[in-house]
Structures are given as structure tokens and as C-alpha cells.
C-alpha positions in Angstrom: 103.5 143.2 140.9 102.4 146.1 138.9 103.8 148.4 136.3 101.7 151.2 134.8 101.3 151.7 131.0 99.0 152.9 128.3 97.7 149.4 128.0 98.0 146.9 130.8 98.3 143.2 130.4 97.5 140.8 133.2 99.4 137.7 134.3 98.6 134.8 136.6 101.5 132.7 137.9 102.1 130.1 140.6 104.8 131.8 142.7 103.8 129.8 145.8 103.0 126.1 145.9 100.3 126.1 148.6 98.0 128.4 150.6 96.6 128.2 154.1 93.2 129.6 154.9 92.6 130.9 158.4 89.7 129.6 160.4 86.7 132.0 160.4 83.1 132.0 161.5 80.0 133.7 160.2 80.5 136.5 162.7 84.1 137.1 162.0 85.5 139.1 159.1 87.0 137.1 156.2 90.8 137.2 156.1 93.3 136.7 153.3 94.9 133.2 152.9 98.6 132.8 153.6 100.7 131.6 150.6 103.6 129.2 151.5 106.4 127.4 149.6 108.1 129.9 147.3 108.4 128.6 143.7 111.5 130.0 142.1 110.6 128.7 138.7 107.1 130.2 138.9 108.6 133.5 139.9 110.9 133.3 136.9 107.9 132.7 134.7 106.4 136.0 136.0 109.7 137.8 135.5 109.8 136.5 131.9 106.5 138.3 131.2 108.0 141.4 132.8 111.1 141.1 130.5 108.9 140.5 127.4 106.9 143.7 128.1 110.1 145.6 128.8 111.6 144.4 125.5 108.5 145.3 123.5 108.5 148.8 125.0 112.1 149.2 123.8 111.1 148.0 120.3 110.6 150.9 117.9 108.7 148.8 115.3 106.3 146.9 117.5 103.7 149.1 119.2 105.6 152.4 118.7 104.4 155.4 120.8 102.6 152.9 123.1 103.8 151.7 126.5 102.7 148.4 127.9 102.2 147.8 131.5 101.6 144.7 133.5 99.7 143.5 136.6 100.9 140.1 137.9 99.1 138.0 140.4 100.1 134.9 142.3 97.5 132.1 142.4 99.3 130.3 145.3 98.3 126.9 143.8 94.7 127.5 144.8 91.8 127.8 142.5 89.9 130.4 144.5 93.0 132.7 144.7 93.7 132.4 141.0 90.0 133.1 140.1 90.0 136.0 142.5 93.1 137.4 140.8 91.6 137.0 137.3 88.4 138.8 138.3 90.5 141.6 139.8 92.5 141.9 136.6 89.3 142.0 134.5 87.3 144.5 136.7 89.9 146.5 138.5 90.8 146.9 142.2 89.4 150.3 142.8 86.7 150.5 145.5 85.0 153.4 143.7 84.9 154.1 140.0 84.8 157.7 138.7 83.0 157.3 135.4 83.3 160.0 132.8 80.2 161.4 131.2 81.0 159.9 127.8 82.0 156.5 129.4 85.2 156.6 127.3 88.2 154.6 128.7 90.0 151.4 128.3 89.3 148.5 130.6 91.8 147.9 133.4 93.4 145.0 131.5 93.0 144.1 127.8 94.3 140.5 128.0 95.6 138.0 130.5 98.6 135.7 130.3 97.7 132.5 132.3 96.7 130.5 134.2 99.1 127.5 134.4 96.7 124.9 135.6 94.0 123.5 133.3 91.4 123.5 136.0 92.2 127.1 136.9 92.1 128.1 133.2 88.7 126.4 132.7 87.1 128.3 135.6 88.6 131.6 134.6 87.8 131.2 130.9 84.2 130.2 131.7 83.7 133.6 133.3 85.9 135.9 131.3 84.7 134.2 128.1 81.3 135.8 128.8 82.9 139.1 128.2 85.3 137.9 125.4 88.3 138.8 127.6 91.3 137.2 125.8 93.3 134.8 128.0 96.5 133.2 126.6 97.7 130.3 128.7 101.3 129.1 128.7 100.8 125.8 130.5 97.2 124.7 130.4 97.0 121.6 128.2 93.5 120.2 128.7 92.0 119.2 125.4 88.6 120.4 126.7 89.8 124.0 126.3 89.6 123.7 122.5 85.8 123.9 122.8 85.1 127.3 121.2 81.5 127.3 122.3 82.5 127.1 126.0 85.8 129.1 125.8 85.5 131.6 122.9 88.3 133.8 124.0 90.9 131.2 125.2 94.2 130.8 123.5 97.4 129.0 124.5 101.0 128.7 123.4 101.4 125.1 124.6 100.0 122.2 122.6 96.8 120.5 123.9 96.8 117.2 125.6 95.2 115.7 122.5 98.4 116.2 120.7 100.5 115.1 123.7 98.5 111.9 123.9 99.0 111.4 120.2 102.7 112.0 120.5 103.0 109.4 123.3 101.1 106.9 121.2 103.6 107.5 118.5 106.4 106.7 120.9 104.7 103.6 122.1 104.3 102.5 118.5 107.9 103.2 117.7 109.2 100.9 120.4 106.5 98.3 120.1 105.1 98.9 123.6 101.5 97.7 123.5 100.9 97.0 127.2 101.2 100.1 129.3 99.9 101.6 132.6 98.5 105.1 133.0 98.5 107.2 136.1 96.8 110.6 136.1 95.9 113.2 138.5 92.3 113.7 139.8 91.6 117.0 138.0 90.5 118.2 134.6 94.0 117.8 133.3 94.3 114.2 134.3 90.8 113.0 133.7 90.7 114.5 130.2 94.0 112.9 129.4 92.7 109.5 130.5 89.6 109.9 128.3 91.6 111.1 125.3 94.2 108.3 125.8 91.6 105.5 126.0 89.8 106.7 122.9 93.0 107.3 120.9 94.3 103.8 121.7 91.0 102.3 120.5 91.1 104.3 117.3 94.8 103.6 116.6 94.7 100.0 117.7 98.3 100.4 118.8 98.0 99.1 122.4 96.0 98.6 125.5 96.0 99.9 129.0 97.0 97.4 131.7 95.5 99.7 134.3 94.3 103.3 134.7 94.7 104.9 138.1 93.6 108.3 139.2 95.8 109.7 142.0 93.7 111.8 144.4 94.5 115.4 145.3 94.1 114.8 149.0 97.4 112.8 149.2 95.9 109.7 150.7 98.9 107.5 151.7 96.8 104.3 151.5 95.7 105.1 147.9 99.2 106.0 146.8 100.5 102.8 148.4 97.9 100.8 146.5 98.7 102.4 143.2 102.4 101.8 143.5 101.8 98.2 144.5 99.7 97.8 141.3 102.6 99.2 139.3 104.9 96.8 140.9 102.8 93.7 140.3 101.5 94.5 136.9 103.1 92.8 133.8 103.2 96.2 132.1 106.8 97.5 132.2 105.9 100.9 130.7 104.2 103.5 133.0 102.9 106.8 131.6 102.4 109.4 134.3 100.3 112.6 133.9 100.8 114.2 137.3 101.7 117.6 138.6 105.2 118.0 140.1 104.1 117.8 143.8 102.0 114.6 143.2 104.9 113.0 141.2 107.2 113.6 144.2 104.7 111.8 146.5 104.3 108.9 144.1 108.1 108.4 143.7 108.7 108.4 147.4 106.4 105.4 147.7 108.1 103.8 144.6 111.4 104.0 146.5 109.8 102.6 149.7 108.4 99.6 147.7 111.6 99.3 145.6 109.8 99.2 142.3 112.5 98.7 139.6 112.4 97.5 136.1 109.9 100.1 134.9 110.2 102.5 132.0 108.6 105.8 133.0 107.1 108.1 130.4 106.5 111.6 131.7 104.1 114.4 130.6 105.2 117.9 130.1 104.1 118.7 133.7 107.2 117.2 135.2 109.6 115.9 132.5 111.8 119.0 132.7 111.6 119.5 136.4 114.9 119.2 138.2 113.3 118.6 141.6 112.9 114.9 140.7 116.4 114.5 139.4 118.0 113.5 142.7 120.4 110.7 143.5 117.7 109.4 145.7 115.2 108.9 142.8 117.4 108.4 139.8 118.0 104.7 140.3 114.3 104.4 139.6 113.7 107.3 137.2 116.9 106.9 135.2 116.1 106.4 131.5 112.8 108.2 131.7 111.4 109.3 128.4 109.2 112.4 128.5 107.3 114.9 126.5 108.7 118.4 127.2 107.6 121.9 126.2 109.6 123.2 123.3 112.8 124.7 124.5 113.5 128.2 123.4 116.2 130.9 123.8 115.4 134.3 125.0 118.3 136.7 124.4 118.8 139.2 127.2 116.7 137.4 129.8 119.5 136.5 132.1 120.8 140.1 132.2 117.3 141.2 133.0 117.0 138.6 135.8 120.3 139.8 137.3 118.9 143.3 137.6 116.0 142.2 139.7 117.0 143.3 143.2 114.9 144.5 146.2 116.9 147.8 146.3 115.8 148.8 142.8 113.2 151.5 142.6 110.7 149.3 140.7 110.7 146.7 143.5 110.7 148.6 146.8 107.1 147.7 147.7 107.0 146.2 151.3 105.3 143.0 150.4 106.2 142.5 146.7 107.4 139.2 145.2 111.0 140.3 144.8 111.6 140.5 148.5 110.0 137.1 149.0 112.3 135.8 146.3 115.3 137.4 147.9 114.5 135.9 151.3 113.9 132.5 149.8 117.2 132.6 147.9 119.5 133.9 150.6 117.5 132.4 153.6 117.3 135.8 155.3 114.6 138.2 156.4 114.0 141.9 155.7 111.9 142.4 158.8 113.9 142.0 162.0 110.8 140.9 163.8 110.6 137.9 161.5 114.1 136.6 162.4 114.1 133.2 163.9 115.7 132.5 167.2 117.9 129.8 165.7 120.3 132.2 163.9 118.3 133.7 161.1 120.1 136.5 159.2 118.9 139.9 158.2 118.6 140.7 154.5 120.3 143.9 153.3 119.3 143.8 149.6 123.0 144.1 148.7 123.6 140.4 148.5 125.3 139.1 145.3 123.0 136.6 143.6 125.9 135.2 141.6 127.4 133.8 144.8 124.5 131.3 145.4 123.5 128.3 143.3 120.0 129.0 142.1 118.0 127.7 139.1 116.5 131.2 138.8 119.5 132.2 136.6 119.7 129.0 134.6 118.4 130.1 131.2 119.8 127.1 129.3 116.5 125.2 129.5 113.7 127.7 129.0 110.4 125.9 128.3 107.4 127.4 130.2 109.2 130.7 130.1 109.4 130.5 126.3 105.7 129.9 126.2 105.1 133.0 128.4 107.4 135.0 126.1 105.3 133.9 123.1 102.0 134.6 124.8 103.0 138.2 125.6 104.2 138.8 122.1 101.0 137.2 120.7 99.0 139.8 122.6 101.4 142.6 121.5 101.2 141.7 117.8 97.4 141.4 118.0 97.3 144.9 119.5 99.8 146.2 116.9 97.6 144.8 114.1 94.6 146.4 115.7 96.2 149.8 115.8 97.4 149.6 112.2 93.9 149.1 110.9 93.1 151.4 108.0 90.0 153.5 108.6 87.2 152.4 106.3 88.7 148.9 105.8 88.2 147.6 109.3 86.9 144.1 110.1 84.0 145.2 112.2 80.5 146.3 111.2 80.5 149.2 108.7 84.2 148.5 108.0 85.1 150.2 111.2 88.4 149.9 113.0 88.8 149.6 116.7 90.5 152.4 118.6 92.5 152.4 121.7 90.1 154.9 123.4 87.0 152.7 122.7 88.7 149.3 122.6 86.6 146.2 123.6 88.3 142.9 124.6 86.4 140.9 121.9 88.0 143.1 119.3 91.4 142.0 120.4 90.2 138.4 120.3 89.5 139.0 116.6 93.1 140.0 115.9 94.5 137.2 118.1 92.8 134.7 115.8 94.8 136.1 112.9 98.1 136.7 114.6 101.2 135.2 112.9 104.8 136.0 113.7 108.2 134.3 114.1 110.2 134.5 117.3 113.9 135.3 117.5 114.4 131.6 118.0 112.8 130.8 114.7 109.5 129.4 115.8 106.4 130.4 114.0 103.5 131.4 116.2 99.9 131.4 115.0 96.6 130.1 116.4 94.1 127.7 114.7 90.4 128.0 114.9 90.4 126.5 118.4 93.0 128.9 119.8 95.8 126.3 119.7 99.3 126.9 118.3 101.1 124.6 115.8 102.0 121.8 118.2 105.6 120.8 118.8 107.2 118.9 121.7 110.7 118.0 122.6 111.3 114.4 123.6 113.6 114.2 126.7 115.6 111.4 128.2 116.9 111.3 131.8 120.6 110.2 131.9 122.1 108.8 135.1 125.8 109.3 134.7 128.4 107.0 136.3 129.5 109.8 138.7 126.0 110.0 140.1 125.1 113.2 138.3 122.0 113.6 136.1 121.5 115.1 132.7 118.3 115.6 130.7 119.1 115.0 127.1 117.0 116.1 124.1 116.6 112.9 121.9 114.0 114.0 119.4 110.9 115.9 118.7 107.3 115.4 117.6 105.5 118.1 115.7 102.7 118.8 113.3 103.0 120.8 110.2 100.5 121.7 107.6 102.5 120.1 104.8 103.9 116.9 106.4 101.3 116.2 109.1 102.6 114.5 112.3 106.3 113.7 112.4 108.2 111.8 115.1 112.0 112.1 115.1 114.1 110.1 117.5 117.8 109.6 117.8 117.9 106.2 119.5 121.7 106.2 119.8 121.4 109.0 122.4 118.8 107.3 124.6 119.9 105.9 127.9 118.0 102.8 129.0 118.0 101.9 132.7 117.9 98.2 131.8 120.3 95.4 131.2 122.5 95.9 128.1 121.2 99.4 127.7 118.3 98.1 125.6 114.7 99.2 125.6 112.3 97.0 127.6 109.6 94.9 126.1 106.1 95.6 127.3 103.4 93.4 125.8 100.5 91.5 127.3 101.1 88.6 124.8 104.1 87.9 122.7 103.8 88.5 119.0 102.1 85.7 117.0 104.6 84.5 114.4 103.7 83.8 110.8 101.7 80.7 110.6 99.5 81.6 113.5 96.6 84.0 114.2 95.6 85.9 117.3 92.7 84.6 119.3 91.6 87.1 121.9 91.4 86.0 125.5 87.8 86.2 126.8 87.2 89.1 129.1 90.6 90.7 128.5 91.8 93.6 126.4 92.5 93.1 122.7 96.3 93.1 123.4 96.0 89.9 125.4 95.6 86.9 123.1 96.7 83.4 122.4 98.5 82.4 119.2 96.5 79.7 117.4 98.1 77.7 114.6 96.3 78.2 111.3 94.2 75.3 110.2 95.3 73.1 107.3 95.0 74.9 104.0 95.2 78.3 105.5 98.3 80.5 106.2 99.4 83.8 107.8 102.5 85.3 106.3 103.0 88.2 108.7 103.3 88.7 112.4 100.2 89.2 114.5 97.7 88.2 111.9 94.1 88.5 113.0 93.0 85.8 110.6 94.4 83.1 108.4 94.1 83.3 104.6 92.9 80.3 102.6 95.4 79.1 100.0 94.4 79.1 96.3 92.8 75.9 95.0 96.0 74.4 93.6 98.0 75.2 96.7 98.2 74.0 100.2 99.7 75.3 103.5 103.3 74.5 104.4 103.9 72.6 107.6 104.7 75.9 109.3 101.5 77.5 107.9 103.4 80.6 106.8 103.2 80.2 103.0 101.3 78.3 100.4 103.0 75.5 98.4 101.8 73.7 95.3 99.7 70.8 96.2 101.1 67.3 95.7 99.7 65.8 92.6 98.6 62.2 92.7 97.9 59.9 89.8 98.8 56.4 88.8 102.4 57.0 87.8 104.8 54.9 85.8 107.4 55.6 88.5 105.7 54.4 91.6 105.7 50.7 92.7 102.1 50.1 91.8 102.4 51.7 88.4 105.6 49.8 87.7 104.0 46.5 88.7 100.9 47.1 86.5 103.0 48.3 83.6 105.3 45.3 83.8 102.3 43.0 84.0 100.7 44.7 81.0 103.8 44.4 78.9 104.2 40.8 80.1 100.7 40.0 78.9 101.4 41.7 75.6 104.6 39.7 75.2 102.9 36.4 76.0 100.2 37.2 73.4 103.0 37.9 70.9 104.7 34.6 71.8 101.4 32.6 71.5 100.7 34.4 68.2 104.1 33.4 67.0 103.6 29.8 68.0 100.2 29.6 66.3 101.7 31.2 63.2 104.5 28.8 63.1 102.1 25.8 63.7 99.3 27.3 61.6 99.0 24.1 59.4 98.5 21.8 62.4 95.0 20.5 63.2 95.1 22.2 66.7 95.5 25.6 65.1 93.2 25.0 62.1 90.4 23.6 64.2 87.3 25.8 64.6 88.3 28.8 62.4 92.0 29.6 63.1 91.3 33.1 61.8 89.1 33.8 64.9 91.9 32.5 67.1 94.4 34.9 65.6 91.8 37.7 66.0 91.3 36.8 69.7 95.1 37.0 70.3 95.3 40.3 68.6 92.4 41.7 70.6 93.9 40.4 73.9 97.1 42.1 72.9 95.2 45.3 72.5 93.5 44.8 75.8 96.9 44.5 77.6 98.2 47.5 75.8 95.1 49.7 76.5 95.7 49.3 80.2 98.8 51.5 79.7 96.4 54.4 78.9 95.2 54.3 82.5 98.8 54.9 83.8 100.4 58.4 83.8 98.9 61.9 84.3 95.5 62.0 82.7 95.1 64.2 79.6 92.1 64.7 77.4 93.2 62.3 74.7 94.1 59.6 77.2 90.8 60.0 79.0 88.9 59.7 75.8 91.0 56.9 74.3 91.3 54.6 77.4 87.7 53.7 77.6 87.2 53.5 73.9 90.2 51.2 73.4 89.2 49.2 76.4 85.6 48.8 75.3 86.3 48.0 71.7 89.2 45.6 72.4 87.2 43.5 74.8 84.1 43.5 72.6 86.3 42.3 69.8 87.7 39.6 71.9 84.4 38.5 73.4 82.7 38.7 70.0 85.2 36.3 68.5 84.7 33.9 71.5 80.9 34.1 71.1 81.2 33.3 67.4 83.5 30.4 68.0 81.1 29.0 70.6 78.2 29.4 68.2 80.2 27.7 65.4 80.9 24.7 67.8 77.2 24.3 68.5 76.3 24.6 64.9 78.8 22.0 63.8 77.6 19.5 66.3 74.0 20.2 65.4 74.9 19.8 61.7 76.2 16.3 62.5 72.7 15.2 63.4 70.1 14.4 60.7 68.5 17.5 59.2 71.0 19.9 60.8 73.2 20.5 57.8 71.1 23.6 56.8 72.4 25.5 59.8 76.0 25.5 58.7 75.3 27.9 55.8 74.8 30.7 58.4 78.2 30.1 60.0 80.6 30.3 57.1 83.9 32.3 57.3 82.3 35.4 55.9 79.3 35.2 58.3 81.7 34.8 61.2 83.7 37.9 60.2 80.5 39.8 59.6 79.1 38.9 63.0 82.3 39.9 64.8 82.4 43.2 62.9 78.7 43.9 63.6 79.0 43.2 67.3 82.2 45.3 67.5 80.7 48.2 65.5 77.8 48.4 68.1 80.4 49.1 70.8 82.1 51.6 68.5 78.7 53.4 68.1 78.2 53.4 71.9 81.7 54.9 72.4 81.1 57.6 69.7 77.8 58.7 71.1 79.4 58.8 74.6 82.4 60.9 73.5 80.2 63.3 71.5 77.5 63.8 74.2 79.6 63.9 77.4 83.2 63.2 76.7 85.5 61.9 79.5 87.9 64.6 80.6 90.8 65.1 83.1 89.8 66.5 86.4 91.6 67.9 89.5 89.9 66.3 92.4 90.5 67.8 95.9 87.8 66.0 97.7 89.8 62.9 98.6 92.8 64.7 100.1 92.8 68.4 101.0 96.6 68.6 100.7 96.7 66.7 97.4 95.4 67.2 93.9 94.2 63.8 92.5 94.3 63.8 88.8 91.6 61.6 87.4 89.4 61.1 84.4 85.8 61.8 85.0 83.6 59.6 82.8 81.5 62.5 81.7 78.4 60.4 81.3 77.8 57.6 83.9 75.2 56.2 81.6 77.6 55.9 78.7 80.2 54.1 80.8 77.5 51.8 82.2 76.2 51.0 78.7 79.8 50.2 77.6 80.4 47.8 80.4 76.9 46.4 80.1 77.3 45.6 76.5 80.6 43.7 77.2 78.9 41.9 80.1 75.9 40.9 77.8 78.2 39.4 75.2 80.2 37.6 77.9 77.0 36.1 79.5 75.7 34.9 76.2 79.1 33.4 75.4 79.1 31.7 78.8 75.6 30.3 78.4 76.3 28.9 75.0 79.6 27.4 76.0 78.0 25.9 79.1 75.4 24.2 76.8 78.2 22.8 74.6 80.5 21.6 77.3 79.5 17.9 77.1 79.5 17.6 73.3 81.5 14.5 72.1 84.9 15.7 71.2 88.3 14.8 72.5 89.2 18.4 72.6 85.9 20.2 73.2 86.8 24.0 73.0 83.5 24.8 74.6 84.8 23.7 78.0 87.7 26.2 77.6 85.3 28.9 76.6 83.1 28.1 79.6 85.9 28.3 82.0 87.3 31.5 80.4 84.0 33.3 80.5 83.5 32.2 84.1 86.8 33.9 85.0 85.9 36.9 82.9 82.5 37.4 84.5 83.8 36.8 88.0 86.5 39.5 87.5 84.1 42.1 86.2 81.4 41.4 88.7 84.0 42.0 91.5 85.3 45.1 89.6 82.1 47.2 89.9 82.0 47.5 93.7 85.8 47.8 94.0 85.9 50.5 91.3 83.1 52.5 93.0 84.7 52.4 96.4 88.3 53.1 95.3 89.4 56.8 95.4 91.6 58.5 92.9 94.4 56.6 91.4 93.3 53.4 93.0 90.1 53.4 90.9 92.4 53.4 87.8 94.5 50.7 89.4 91.4 48.5 90.0 90.3 49.0 86.4 93.8 48.1 85.1 93.8 45.1 87.4 90.4 43.9 86.0 91.6 44.3 82.5 94.8 42.4 83.1 93.1 39.7 85.2 90.4 39.1 82.7 92.9 39.3 79.8 95.2 36.7 81.5 92.2 34.5 82.3 91.1 34.5 78.7 94.6 34.0 77.4 95.5 31.1 79.7 92.0 29.4 79.6 91.7 29.5 75.8 95.3 29.1 74.6 97.1 27.5 77.5 95.9 23.9 76.8 96.5 24.4 73.0 100.0 25.6 73.5 100.6 22.7 75.8 99.6 20.1 73.1 101.4 22.0 70.3 104.7 22.3 72.2 104.7 19.4 74.7 102.3 16.8 73.3 102.7 17.0 69.5 101.4 13.4 69.1 98.0 14.7 70.1 98.1 17.5 67.6 96.3 15.3 64.9 92.9 15.3 63.4 92.1 11.9 64.7 93.1 12.8 68.2 91.1 16.0 68.2 88.0 14.3 66.7 88.3 11.4 69.2 88.7 8.7 66.5 91.5 6.2 65.9 92.8 6.0 69.4 95.7 3.7 69.6 95.5 0.9 72.1 98.5 -1.0 73.4 
């Protein structure tokens, strides 16, 4: 279709679906292909361009005093035909050119609107880009077309697939669909989508492809059957489809044959708004489809213009023009009587009333590709208007020149297209970025399957990109119809979410979305869903049984409230009480020979020191603190040294007394008077005090949180600080005990009815046995049990000394008072019956 004008714009549209090429040989003349399958919507796209040009010509402010014309070509769904039309538009159709002497004149066409297919646009732009001929596509979405090096003069009023892919990923993320299938067509459009989708998924980390299938152009039934079977058997319940309308029909026919239900279809802009798929036959499977759709627009006056398109109008009386073919397709008639069929075909009159037939040609409620065509024409018109309003001397070209209509070059129009910026009557802003893309915006559509069997495509949101807010996804979920049970969105994941307390462990050889949920190890937690790793708890915390949060570690020490602590405390207090009772008995009977024998003062000092030994064991019970850690060993060491020192002195006195009873031994007694005994005890005890002072000053014992015994517990314990200091303390006590034992052992057979050396020998034997057993038990006991062992050793040795030294004496004092005499003790004056 052609319309003359001062400036002519070209258009490439798919008015027929397919084309048939006649057979020819090298000797025969080539013939034109036959186009079949009239596309009403493609024809409406072409008529929208005609309407836009007609509207611009009537506009007094845009391109005044200039008439636009058009030259529209049908690509018949074939690349070679579309490319041939583009070359004809760029170079003209005349067989001979009458060139003027000055070579002045505008090219046949200054710009082209089209093509619709990405593959067609790539081929056309490759060639026309060499001459900087501007082409503005309304439907080619391949992201490869943004390459300005390869396509320097390509523009489009539809967003690229890169944004469409990004929009779909946002939808997947919104509904939590991480396991999806992808089916694409085997052309530049589909293959670039597949590449973009895979890289975008990897970058976003929002999901994985269960499968990627490329549907061939040759309509191979076996291949289609295989792809549909894969869709049916896959665990992915969401299927994204980037196919052209004709291929989508073939795919869905096989879906019906294999009865593939329970799938959520997500459609691309190529078929989402196409009514040919919204049939009762397919809606049980396609109901609930979510799809990306070209932005819907309103074009006032378009319907009235379409109603005026009739074959009897002067503008459309060409014998083979598109209008007659449209009329024949709509009314199922023929203008040529020779073309009537024998089975009752009717003759077209051209007077038929188009309002009497149901045709989507007049439905202007859902203008999407048409709106893009409309914007593309206006973009060229505004660019041309800016070019003509250039002020001489201020032009953008070399020497500040302006372009003129008489000497206009296509690349000059490209310059102004890059800077075009206008707002449509619908309120949408149109401008191109550095790659020739418009500000992207898509509508999100949902296919409703109504109870009465009818269908409705509902707008449920939009996704757009703005300079101020970036990418925005808006969805009204209350409007979405889901073709699933309870009208709820499906769940499509390879592996269920890992709950808090677990981490994701990727399955070997499978995508990252397929994983096992592994419970966090002890001491580590994960407090969110789908954690990739577990976090170690702080030192004083441990993981809860569910491994989803950290809890304070249990503290362990020898407590007053636990059974072991209660038993030891009771025993310690019992020993203290017994010492007090014995001390009371000895005080009460202090004038008797049993108490007065062998320095009663040392006996009282031993009882006091034993009492301190029993009491110091309480310092080992309870939560360790600095003062208890320091005091426990000091009190223990000094108390026991005081006790053993007194016993040692008593033993030495016993030996000295018996040696003094021999001739020449009286001189030894002067060294064992009361003052010397006290001095010896104080000296021996002060040595232990010096050891303790040096220990505390150099490496003081301190409380310590030990986590080595139990990971889930904090064992409070006192570290000795200096192992040498602790060993010297124990060694000094042991040295005194051994000396006492040896001296007592030597004095065991001395003549005395109550030889105290025997008691000392036995007591020291118990004392040494207890502390020899203590060392390995203490070393091998962890935590509080080490304290318990030490307390037990203190109590055992204390009770051993108490019972061995004072048990027999108390027995005589309380139960055998007749033996509590000097004669009985000395072994003289024994009464005989």
C-alpha cells in the first residue's frame, strides 16, 4: 500500500502468516512467492501506521506545511520477502533513475517502521545500518539489537528481551518459584532469551532452570511430543514460554493430547495478548496463565479510521491491494468471479457492512502492538520536525550546519531520533536511550477462565523502569486467577526450603536449587530460612536443640545445691562440729592426765587446725571467684602444715622424753620446752606461708571458664596459676607428714601404757595414703570433680587425723575414766585382783 507525500515513511508488517515459493529451475524465470493465511491483526498494525500518518498530516503544529506519505510492505512471515521489501523501501522500485545534474533529491524513504520479527530486524538493520537508514521496530525484542556497533540506526518502541527476562525473574522471585522450565523458539529471539535468562538467573541467584528446550521451526511432531512429555514429567510446575503465536498453538495442541495439567504457564509478549489461544479447547490448560504484555494504549479516532477502510474508497481501489484481501477474508467472498469456488462461494460487492460481522479488526480496547506502531511513527515525525526547526548556524553537524529537506541524509535523521522526547495522548513518555531502547514498561496479564466457559484477559500489574526509582514490580494478587486447587499459587521448587537450624548442602551434579537440608553441627546455628552456612555461637553460648538460636551455656561448678556439694558441705560441717565437741571435751577435762600428757597446748592447736581444715574445704564449693581461688589453697596449705607441724613436734617430744629417761639424755630436753615447741610450729608454718605468698604474687590462682571438657557447658574452675607453686605447697605438707610418720614409727614400741606415737603412726599412715591417692585422682578428674576430689582428700585426711589422734583419748576420758590417771598412763601401779 502506498500513499504519496513530501516525505515518505516505509513500513514492514506481517499481513500474511506464511508464503509458498513456486518450484523453479536454473532455466526458468524466478516467480514471486504466494502469501497465504491473512492476518487480521497484522493488517490492523499496518492501518495504524496509516492512521498515525493521516493524523500527523492534519496536525497544524507537527510538521506544518509538510505532507507525510507511506509505503507499506507485507513480509508474509518470510525473511527473504521482508528483506526484499526493506531493500525496495530504501532504494526505490523504479527500474530507471533519472538523476538531476545537481544530484539533489530526497531518498525514496527516510525511515522505516518495522520489522516485527527479531530475526528479520537483525538482517534488515545489518544492511540498512551501513547507510544509517533509521528503522524503528514495534515488536522486535531481541536484546542483541542493543549493540550500537552492529546496529547503529536501529530503534524500537518495545522493551528489549533483557528487560522482559528481568521482569519475569522479578515475578518468579515474588511468588518464590525457584524451579522453572523454559521453552524457546529456534531463532534469534528465542536463543538470545535463553542466553539472557541463564545468565540473569546466575547473577540474581533467584532460581534454576529445570530444563531448557528449543522448539524447532520445522514443526517436527516428534520433537514437540518429546518436549511436552518432558514438561509433563518434570517436577517444575512453572513453565516459561518464549514462542511465536503459531508455534505456541502447535505446542498446546500436543499439551492437550498428552493431558498436561497442573502447570503454571508464563507467557512472553509474543503470545500473551493473542486471543487465538483463548479457546474453550485450550483454557482448561492455559487458564491462570501469567504473561508479559506490551503496554496497552489508547489511540483516539482509530476505530473511526478503521471503519472508513473499504475497497470502494478511492484510496483503496488497486486491484491487488491489501484492503481487498482483508475484505475477502472478513466476509468470505471474492471480488474476482473467476476465483469463486464451486461449493457456493459468494461475490464481494464492496458494499458489505463491516459492523454486521464479528471481527477483532474493530476491537480497539486492547491496543498493544498497534500502540507501539503509533509511537514509532510519531517518533520519526518528531525527529523530522526537530530537524526542520534547526536554526541556521546552530546546527548539530559540522560547521554548525543544519540539515535541509532537499539535501537530507538518513544518518541526519538518526541524530534527531536519538534526542527525540515527547508524550503521547495516553500520557506515556517516549524517548530513546543510547542503545535505541525506550523506557521499558510491560503490563502483567492474567488469563481468567470464567464459570460460563468464556475467557477474559485481566491486567493484574505492571513492571517498569524509571530513572528515579529503578525497576518496579506492581502486582494486585487479589485479581489473579489461579487454575489450581483453592485458587492458590502453585509451589515450584526443586528442594523445599531449609528451615532455621539447618543449612543447604548442594546435591552433587545438580543445579544450586537442588539441595539437602543438613542440621547444623553442635555449637552452630542458622536463624533464617535457606542458610548457606551455619554460624558459630559466641564463646559463652551454645546452640539450642533446634539449632536456630544461641542460648547461654550451662555453667558447671561444685555447687552447694547439688547432691555432691550438699554431701561434702554436710561432711565438712560435721567434721567442724566434731572438732568443736572434742575441743569442748578437752577443755572441760583439761586438768586430767590424759589431756595434760605431752603438751596439751599442742593438742588444742591440732584441734583448731583440724577445724580450719574442715572449714577450708567449703572454699572449694560454690562458683569460683578470685578471692576464693586465692584463699582456698592458702587456707588449705597453712591449716594442714599447722596440724602436721604440731604432730611432728609432739612426736619429737615423745622421743626426747624417752631418751631423756636414759643415762646422759637429760640434756636433750632443754631443746623441747614449751617455748621451743611453739617456735618450731610457728617456724614450720611460716615456711608454708612464705611459699603461699610467693605463689600468689608470682602466678596467682584465678577463676577460669573452661570449655574443653564439654562444648555445651562452661566449667568454672580455679586454675592454679603456677603448677610449681602448687606442687611445692603439697610437697612441703608431704615432707612434714613423712618425717612425722618416720619418727612416730621409731617411737611406736617405747614403754608406755598409752604410747601416743602409735596413734601418730597410724594417723600419718592414713594421711599419707589419702594424699598419695589424691594426686592421680586429682589430675584425671575434670572440672568440678577435681574440686570434689580435693575436698574429699581434705575431709578424709582430716577425719583420719581426728579419729586416730583423739578417738582413743575421748574414749578413755568419757567411757574409761579409771584409766585417766597418771599411773595408768605411765604404766605403773597397775592394780591386780
